[in-house]
SETIKOL-305087 format. One record per residue (C-alpha): residue number from 1; residue in one letter; chain; x, y, z. Coordinates in steps of 0.02 Angstrom, whole numbers, plus 32768, in hexadecimal, padded with zeros to 4 digits. Example, Ala and Ser with C-alpha at 12.3 -4.5 7.8 and 13.67 -1.06 7.14 Angstrom:
<pts>
{i:1 aa:a ch:A xx:8267 yy:7F1F zz:8186}
{i:2 aa:s ch:A xx:82AC yy:7FCB zz:8165}
</pts>
This chain:
<pts>
{i:1 aa:x ch:A xx:C716 yy:990D zz:2D2D}
{i:2 aa:x ch:A xx:C710 yy:98BE zz:2C7F}
{i:3 aa:x ch:A xx:C652 yy:98A5 zz:2C80}
{i:4 aa:x ch:A xx:C626 yy:9958 zz:2CAF}
{i:5 aa:x ch:A xx:C6A0 yy:999D zz:2C30}
{i:6 aa:x ch:A xx:C65E yy:9929 zz:2BA8}
{i:7 aa:x ch:A xx:C5AA yy:9960 zz:2BC7}
{i:8 aa:x ch:A xx:C5DE yy:9A17 zz:2BC3}
{i:9 aa:x ch:A xx:C643 yy:9A03 zz:2B23}
{i:10 aa:x ch:A xx:C5B7 yy:99A8 zz:2ACA}
{i:11 aa:x ch:A xx:C544 yy:9A3B zz:2AF0}
{i:12 aa:x ch:A xx:C5B5 yy:9AB4 zz:2A91}
{i:13 aa:x ch:A xx:C606 yy:9A41 zz:2A11}
{i:14 aa:x ch:A xx:C592 yy:9A69 zz:297F}
{i:15 aa:x ch:A xx:C5A0 yy:9B25 zz:2993}
{i:16 aa:x ch:A xx:C65C yy:9B1B zz:29AC}
{i:17 aa:x ch:A xx:C670 yy:9AAD zz:2912}
{i:18 aa:x ch:A xx:C60A yy:9B2A zz:28AB}
{i:19 aa:x ch:A xx:C681 yy:9BB6 zz:28D9}
{i:20 aa:x ch:A xx:C716 yy:9B4B zz:28A9}
{i:21 aa:x ch:A xx:C6C9 yy:9B0D zz:2806}
{i:22 aa:x ch:A xx:C68E yy:9BBB zz:27D1}
{i:23 aa:x ch:A xx:C73F yy:9BFC zz:27E8}
{i:24 aa:x ch:A xx:C78A yy:9B68 zz:278B}
{i:25 aa:x ch:A xx:C714 yy:9B81 zz:26F7}
{i:26 aa:x ch:A xx:C741 yy:9C39 zz:26EE}
{i:27 aa:x ch:A xx:C7FD yy:9C22 zz:26FE}
{i:28 aa:x ch:A xx:C81C yy:9B81 zz:269B}
{i:29 aa:x ch:A xx:C83D yy:9BD7 zz:25F5}
{i:30 aa:x ch:A xx:C8B5 yy:9C52 zz:2647}
{i:31 aa:x ch:A xx:C914 yy:9BC7 zz:269F}
{i:32 aa:x ch:A xx:C93B yy:9B75 zz:25F8}
{i:33 aa:x ch:A xx:C9C7 yy:9BF6 zz:25EB}
{i:34 aa:x ch:A xx:CA0E yy:9BC8 zz:2695}
{i:35 aa:x ch:A xx:CAC4 yy:9B96 zz:26AA}
{i:36 aa:x ch:A xx:CA94 yy:9B25 zz:273C}
{i:37 aa:x ch:A xx:CA8B yy:9A68 zz:273C}
{i:38 aa:x ch:A xx:CA85 yy:99D0 zz:27AF}
{i:39 aa:x ch:A xx:CB0C yy:99DC zz:2834}
{i:40 aa:x ch:A xx:CB1D yy:9A99 zz:2820}
{i:41 aa:x ch:A xx:CB0B yy:9AD1 zz:28D5}
{i:42 aa:x ch:A xx:CB58 yy:9B7E zz:28DF}
{i:43 aa:x ch:A xx:CAB5 yy:9BC7 zz:2920}
{i:44 aa:x ch:A xx:CAAE yy:9B40 zz:29A7}
{i:45 aa:x ch:A xx:CB59 yy:9B65 zz:29F2}
{i:46 aa:x ch:A xx:CB3F yy:9C0D zz:2A47}
{i:47 aa:x ch:A xx:CB43 yy:9C83 zz:29B3}
{i:48 aa:x ch:A xx:CA98 yy:9CC8 zz:29DC}
{i:49 aa:x ch:A xx:CA04 yy:9CB9 zz:2A53}
{i:50 aa:x ch:A xx:C9A8 yy:9C14 zz:2A63}
{i:51 aa:x ch:A xx:C90A yy:9C5A zz:2AAE}
{i:52 aa:x ch:A xx:C86B yy:9BF7 zz:2ACA}
{i:53 aa:x ch:A xx:C7BF yy:9C0F zz:2B18}
{i:54 aa:x ch:A xx:C782 yy:9BB2 zz:2BB1}
{i:55 aa:x ch:A xx:C708 yy:9B58 zz:2B3F}
{i:56 aa:x ch:A xx:C799 yy:9B14 zz:2AD7}
{i:57 aa:x ch:A xx:C7F7 yy:9AEE zz:2B76}
{i:58 aa:x ch:A xx:C76B yy:9A7B zz:2BAE}
{i:59 aa:x ch:A xx:C77A yy:9A17 zz:2B0D}
{i:60 aa:x ch:A xx:C836 yy:9A08 zz:2B26}
{i:61 aa:x ch:A xx:C81C yy:99CF zz:2BDB}
{i:62 aa:x ch:A xx:C7A7 yy:9946 zz:2BA0}
{i:63 aa:x ch:A xx:C827 yy:9908 zz:2B22}
{i:64 aa:x ch:A xx:C8B2 yy:9910 zz:2BA3}
{i:65 aa:x ch:A xx:C84C yy:98A7 zz:2C1D}
{i:66 aa:x ch:A xx:C839 yy:981F zz:2B98}
{i:67 aa:x ch:A xx:C8F3 yy:9811 zz:2B75}
{i:68 aa:x ch:A xx:C958 yy:9781 zz:2BBF}
{i:69 aa:x ch:A xx:C99C yy:97AC zz:2C6C}
{i:70 aa:x ch:A xx:CA52 yy:97BA zz:2C33}
{i:71 aa:x ch:A xx:CA1F yy:9833 zz:2BAA}
{i:72 aa:x ch:A xx:C9B6 yy:9897 zz:2C25}
{i:73 aa:x ch:A xx:CA4C yy:98A6 zz:2C98}
{i:74 aa:x ch:A xx:CABC yy:98DE zz:2C09}
{i:75 aa:x ch:A xx:CA41 yy:9963 zz:2BCE}
{i:76 aa:x ch:A xx:CA24 yy:99A2 zz:2C80}
{i:77 aa:x ch:A xx:CAE1 yy:99B6 zz:2C96}
{i:78 aa:x ch:A xx:CAEA yy:9A15 zz:2BF2}
{i:79 aa:x ch:A xx:CA58 yy:9A82 zz:2C27}
{i:80 aa:x ch:A xx:CAAC yy:9AB0 zz:2CCA}
{i:81 aa:x ch:A xx:CB4C yy:9ADD zz:2C6D}
{i:82 aa:x ch:A xx:CAE7 yy:9B40 zz:2BED}
{i:83 aa:x ch:A xx:CA90 yy:9BA2 zz:2C78}
{i:84 aa:x ch:A xx:CB34 yy:9BC8 zz:2CD1}
{i:85 aa:x ch:A xx:CB84 yy:9C05 zz:2C31}
{i:86 aa:x ch:A xx:CAEE yy:9C71 zz:2C05}
{i:87 aa:x ch:A xx:CAED yy:9CC1 zz:2CB2}
{i:88 aa:x ch:A xx:CBA6 yy:9CEC zz:2C99}
{i:89 aa:x ch:A xx:CB83 yy:9D29 zz:2BE7}
{i:90 aa:x ch:A xx:CBEB yy:9C9E zz:2B9B}
{i:91 aa:x ch:A xx:CBC0 yy:9C42 zz:2AFB}
{i:92 aa:x ch:A xx:CB7C yy:9B94 zz:2B13}
{i:93 aa:x ch:A xx:CB3A yy:9B16 zz:2A97}
{i:94 aa:x ch:A xx:CA88 yy:9AD7 zz:2A9E}
{i:95 aa:x ch:A xx:CA75 yy:9A46 zz:2B1A}
{i:96 aa:x ch:A xx:CA1A yy:99E2 zz:2A94}
{i:97 aa:x ch:A xx:CAA3 yy:99EF zz:2A10}
{i:98 aa:x ch:A xx:CAF2 yy:9947 zz:29E9}
{i:99 aa:x ch:A xx:CBA8 yy:9928 zz:29BC}
{i:100 aa:x ch:A xx:CB78 yy:990E zz:2906}
{i:101 aa:x ch:A xx:CB2E yy:99BD zz:28FF}
{i:102 aa:x ch:A xx:CA7A yy:9980 zz:28FD}
{i:103 aa:x ch:A xx:C9F0 yy:99AB zz:2979}
{i:104 aa:x ch:A xx:C9AD yy:9923 zz:29ED}
{i:105 aa:x ch:A xx:C902 yy:9979 zz:29F6}
{i:106 aa:x ch:A xx:C8F9 yy:99B6 zz:2942}
{i:107 aa:x ch:A xx:C843 yy:9985 zz:2927}
{i:108 aa:x ch:A xx:C80B yy:99F2 zz:29BA}
{i:109 aa:x ch:A xx:C892 yy:9A78 zz:29AC}
{i:110 aa:x ch:A xx:C855 yy:9B23 zz:29E7}
{i:111 aa:x ch:A xx:C81F yy:9BAC zz:2972}
{i:112 aa:x ch:A xx:C8C3 yy:9C0D zz:297A}
{i:113 aa:x ch:A xx:C91B yy:9B73 zz:2932}
{i:114 aa:x ch:A xx:C89A yy:9B5F zz:28A8}
{i:115 aa:x ch:A xx:C8BD yy:9C0F zz:286D}
{i:116 aa:x ch:A xx:C979 yy:9BFD zz:2866}
{i:117 aa:x ch:A xx:C9D0 yy:9BF3 zz:27BF}
{i:118 aa:x ch:A xx:CA51 yy:9C5D zz:2764}
{i:119 aa:x ch:A xx:CA6E yy:9C95 zz:26B2}
{i:120 aa:x ch:A xx:CB29 yy:9C96 zz:26D4}
{i:121 aa:x ch:A xx:CB97 yy:9C16 zz:2729}
{i:122 aa:x ch:A xx:CBA5 yy:9C48 zz:27E1}
{i:123 aa:x ch:A xx:CC49 yy:9C58 zz:283D}
{i:124 aa:x ch:A xx:CCA6 yy:9CBA zz:28C0}
{i:125 aa:x ch:A xx:CC98 yy:9D5C zz:285D}
{i:126 aa:x ch:A xx:CBF7 yy:9D36 zz:2800}
{i:127 aa:x ch:A xx:CB50 yy:9D27 zz:2859}
{i:128 aa:x ch:A xx:CAB1 yy:9CE4 zz:280D}
{i:129 aa:x ch:A xx:CA67 yy:9D46 zz:277B}
{i:130 aa:x ch:A xx:C9AB yy:9D33 zz:2761}
{i:131 aa:x ch:A xx:C928 yy:9D82 zz:26F2}
{i:132 aa:x ch:A xx:C8CB yy:9E1C zz:2732}
{i:133 aa:x ch:A xx:C825 yy:9DCC zz:2704}
{i:134 aa:x ch:A xx:C848 yy:9D30 zz:276B}
{i:135 aa:x ch:A xx:C882 yy:9D95 zz:2800}
{i:136 aa:x ch:A xx:C7E3 yy:9DFF zz:27FB}
{i:137 aa:x ch:A xx:C774 yy:9D66 zz:27EF}
{i:138 aa:x ch:A xx:C7D6 yy:9D18 zz:287E}
{i:139 aa:x ch:A xx:C7B0 yy:9DAD zz:28ED}
{i:140 aa:x ch:A xx:C6F7 yy:9DA2 zz:28C0}
{i:141 aa:x ch:A xx:C6F7 yy:9CE7 zz:28E4}
{i:142 aa:x ch:A xx:C753 yy:9D01 zz:2988}
{i:143 aa:x ch:A xx:C6C8 yy:9D76 zz:29BF}
{i:144 aa:x ch:A xx:C64C yy:9CEB zz:2999}
{i:145 aa:x ch:A xx:C6B3 yy:9C70 zz:29FE}
{i:146 aa:x ch:A xx:C6C4 yy:9CE5 zz:2A94}
{i:147 aa:x ch:A xx:C60A yy:9D0A zz:2A8A}
{i:148 aa:x ch:A xx:C5E4 yy:9C50 zz:2A8E}
{i:149 aa:x ch:A xx:C655 yy:9C42 zz:2B28}
{i:150 aa:x ch:A xx:C609 yy:9CDE zz:2B75}
{i:151 aa:x ch:A xx:C622 yy:9CAD zz:2C2B}
{i:152 aa:x ch:A xx:C6D6 yy:9C7A zz:2C0B}
{i:153 aa:x ch:A xx:C782 yy:9CC3 zz:2BEA}
{i:154 aa:x ch:A xx:C80B yy:9CC4 zz:2B67}
{i:155 aa:x ch:A xx:C8C6 yy:9CC0 zz:2B7C}
{i:156 aa:x ch:A xx:C965 yy:9C5A zz:2B6E}
{i:157 aa:x ch:A xx:C93B yy:9BA1 zz:2B62}
{i:158 aa:x ch:A xx:C9A1 yy:9B70 zz:2BFA}
{i:159 aa:x ch:A xx:C94C yy:9BF1 zz:2C68}
{i:160 aa:x ch:A xx:C89D yy:9BC3 zz:2C2D}
{i:161 aa:x ch:A xx:C8BC yy:9B09 zz:2C49}
{i:162 aa:x ch:A xx:C906 yy:9B2C zz:2CF5}
{i:163 aa:x ch:A xx:C86D yy:9B94 zz:2D21}
{i:164 aa:x ch:A xx:C7F8 yy:9B09 zz:2CE8}
{i:165 aa:x ch:A xx:C856 yy:9A8A zz:2D52}
{i:166 aa:x ch:A xx:C818 yy:9AE8 zz:2DEB}
{i:167 aa:x ch:A xx:C77F yy:9A85 zz:2E22}
{i:168 aa:x ch:A xx:C726 yy:9B1A zz:2E71}
{i:169 aa:x ch:A xx:C738 yy:9B87 zz:2DD6}
{i:170 aa:x ch:A xx:C70D yy:9AFA zz:2D60}
{i:171 aa:x ch:A xx:C66C yy:9ACE zz:2DBC}
{i:172 aa:x ch:A xx:C639 yy:9B85 zz:2DBD}
{i:173 aa:x ch:A xx:C660 yy:9B98 zz:2D04}
{i:174 aa:x ch:A xx:C605 yy:9AF8 zz:2CD5}
{i:175 aa:x ch:A xx:C56B yy:9B34 zz:2D32}
{i:176 aa:x ch:A xx:C568 yy:9BD2 zz:2CC6}
{i:177 aa:x ch:A xx:C5AB yy:9C40 zz:2D51}
{i:178 aa:x ch:A xx:C601 yy:9CE3 zz:2D27}
{i:179 aa:x ch:A xx:C664 yy:9D49 zz:2DA5}
{i:180 aa:x ch:A xx:C70B yy:9D91 zz:2D6A}
{i:181 aa:x ch:A xx:C732 yy:9DC4 zz:2E1E}
{i:182 aa:x ch:A xx:C74A yy:9D0C zz:2E46}
{i:183 aa:x ch:A xx:C7E2 yy:9D01 zz:2DD6}
{i:184 aa:x ch:A xx:C826 yy:9DB2 zz:2DD9}
{i:185 aa:x ch:A xx:C8C0 yy:9D86 zz:2E3F}
{i:186 aa:x ch:A xx:C8EA yy:9CFA zz:2DC7}
{i:187 aa:x ch:A xx:C8AC yy:9D46 zz:2D25}
{i:188 aa:x ch:A xx:C8E9 yy:9DFA zz:2D2D}
{i:189 aa:x ch:A xx:C9A5 yy:9DDA zz:2D33}
{i:190 aa:x ch:A xx:C990 yy:9D55 zz:2CAD}
{i:191 aa:x ch:A xx:C92C yy:9DCC zz:2C3F}
{i:192 aa:x ch:A xx:C895 yy:9D5B zz:2C2D}
{i:193 aa:x ch:A xx:C80A yy:9DA7 zz:2BC7}
{i:194 aa:x ch:A xx:C753 yy:9DAB zz:2BFE}
{i:195 aa:x ch:A xx:C6F9 yy:9D68 zz:2B64}
{i:196 aa:x ch:A xx:C656 yy:9DC7 zz:2B76}
{i:197 aa:x ch:A xx:C6B2 yy:9E6D zz:2B86}
{i:198 aa:x ch:A xx:C71E yy:9E65 zz:2AE9}
{i:199 aa:x ch:A xx:C704 yy:9E5E zz:2A2F}
{i:200 aa:x ch:A xx:C79D yy:9DF5 zz:2A0A}
{i:201 aa:x ch:A xx:C85B yy:9E04 zz:2A01}
{i:202 aa:x ch:A xx:C8E7 yy:9DC1 zz:2994}
{i:203 aa:x ch:A xx:C99F yy:9DA4 zz:29A9}
{i:204 aa:x ch:A xx:CA1C yy:9E2A zz:297D}
{i:205 aa:x ch:A xx:CAA2 yy:9DBA zz:2931}
{i:206 aa:x ch:A xx:CA58 yy:9DAF zz:2882}
{i:207 aa:x ch:A xx:CA58 yy:9E15 zz:27E3}
{i:208 aa:x ch:A xx:C9C1 yy:9E27 zz:2772}
{i:209 aa:x ch:A xx:C9C2 yy:9E23 zz:26B5}
{i:210 aa:x ch:A xx:C93A yy:9E49 zz:2637}
</pts>
């Protein structure tokens, strides 16, 4: 599985990195005002959606396959718990969040995580506050990302990774196949988004500021 995923990821890596870097260049000056810092993990603990594309899911699967077996087992257990909690509409922290509040896949973190920051310290009664300009550029960049992954889907990270673990779906996806009917029973109740049919979406747990 690792070889086929690696070949696929290398095909899209440059375009994916361009989307990430363009967003970082645009947002870096705004993020200088952020109240966030290393170990600040409020956004990773169930306060909002951690949605990814299938394209990003493939990169995460490759990284997961390269982890030591004990770490793989730990992450898989966390993923199963995350999926159960999400299905029951319960908050659940990201499976890749470490005890020290840092991310174990930070260098390949998905786009939603790259956007996250807040002008105010987050807490139980205070969600993330971001600039309007950054949020608008995020939506534009998300459309680029979903267009790049135009035969794929977007949704909660646990659901996308679970979908990609299905060998039949993964082989079809890797071949460039596109048939939403194949996943409708799985995708519809989990509110997965068909990338080529949307222009982008953002979480509803944040406030914008000029």
